[in-house]
N, C-alpha and C positions, 0 to 999 in steps of 0.2 A: 148621418149627422145633418141637422137642419141647415138651411142657408144662413140663418142668423148666427148659429153656433159656429159655422165655418168662417164667417166674417170676423167674429170675435177672435177665434183662434189665429187666423192669418194676421190680424192686427197685432196681437200679442207677439206672435212669431217675428214680425218685422219691426216691432217697437219693444224690445225687451225692457222690462221694468216699468211699463206704462202703469200709471195709477188709475184708480177706478173712475174718477171724474173725467180724466182725459179720455179714457176709453169710451165713456158714454157720449161725450161731446164729439169725438172723432167719428164715431159710427152713427151719430144722431139716433140713439136708442134710449128708451126710458130706463131709469135705474133699476126698476123691478125686473125688466126684461133681461138686462145684463146680469143681474144677480142670479136669476133663474138659470140662464145658460152657463154661467161660470160654475155653478154648483154641479153641473152635469159634465163639465170638461175635465176628465181625469188626467189629461196630459198637461194641465196647467197648474202651476204652483203659485201660491201667494206668499208674500213676506210683508210684514208690517214693520216699517222703519220710520222712526220719529213721527209717529201718528198718521202715516200715510201708507195705504196698502198698495203694493206693487205686484204686477202679474208677469209670469215668465213661463216659457215652455219648459218641459222636463229636461231640456238639454243643458241647463245651468245648474251647477251645484250650489249649496247654501252660501258658500263664501262669495261666489260670483254674483248671486242674486243680491246680496247686501252691497257689494261693491258697485254694482250697476245702479242701485237705488241712490247711492251717494253721488255717483257720476251724473245723475240726472238733475242734481241741484247745483246751481251755479257756484256758490261759494265753496262748497265741499269739492267740487270739480276743480276750481281754481287752486285750492290747497294741494290737491293731488297732482295737478299739472306742475306746480312749482316743485314739488318733491321729486317728480320724474326728472325735471330739468336739473335740479341741484343735487339729487341723490339724498341729501340730508340738510336740514336747516334748523336753526333755533326758532322757537315759537315767535319771539319778538321780530325776527327777520321776516317770517311768513306774514305776520300781521301788518308790518310796515310795507312790505312789497305789495300786498293785496289791498292796502289802505282800508283795513277793517279794524274794529276795536278788538282788543285782546279777549274780551268776554265773548264776542262773536266767534272768534277762532276757537276758543275753548269749548263753546257749545258744539261746533262741528267736530272738533277733535274727540269729544267724549264718545260719540257714536262711531267714529272711524277707528278709535282705539278699542272700543268694546267689541267690535266685529273683526278685529285683527287685520285691518286694512292699513293702518298706520301704527307704528310703535314709537313709544317715547323711550329713548335711550338716556340713561342717567350716568354721568361720569363727572367726578370732581365737582359735584353740586350743580352741574349744568344739565339742561335737558336739550336733547336733539331729536328732531322728528325724522322718521324715515319710513318708506313704504315697506310693508311686510312681504309683498309679492310684486315687485316692480314690473317684471316682464308681463305677467298676466294683467296687471292694471293697465298697462299700455295697450294690450290687445282689446280689453273691454272698452277703453276710452274711444277707440275707433268705431265701436258698435253703437254708442249712445251719445246723446247730447241733451242738455237741459231744454225744456220747452218754454215757450213764452210766459205762461203763468208762474213757473218756478223762477225764471229770471226776474220777473217783476217783484215777486215776494222777497227774493234775496236782496234786490236793489232797495226796496222799501226798508228792510232791516238795516242795511248799510246807512241809509239816509237818517234813520232814527238814531243810530249809534253816533253819527257825526253831530246831530243836534244836541244829544245829551252830553257829549264830550265838550262841546263849545259853550254849553249853558251853565 
């Protein structure tokens, strides 16, 4: 394996769920160079989640790969942390606690529910949110964290939500 390919693999191994742009920036490599080596790394899996491709070593199964992708995004991560702490919560409680618009919460929930990370439980006309696999979600939380560009993007979305709500 070439030195460049080894660097890419080691970075993916130590930063599970890294997305393509972050990978090129962190390693200071050209996009074409990274694409070339990724295509030849058979021990690396990619998952596209909400328009962003994330990379993982083969040690993660599909559910874990999706969960990690969401844990790398600040707002989705905050939702998951609240559900870890509360075990279950109504959507309005989550939105109020995180100070986000209900539409923003629903945007994140759509992916979390689609990938069986969060479930919506319905009882007597009320919806409650809960983690599908809480123990594993806690384990994965320790392995990843959102990076600065993801945090800025999420904060910008929150700012826009507040502006539209007050306007």
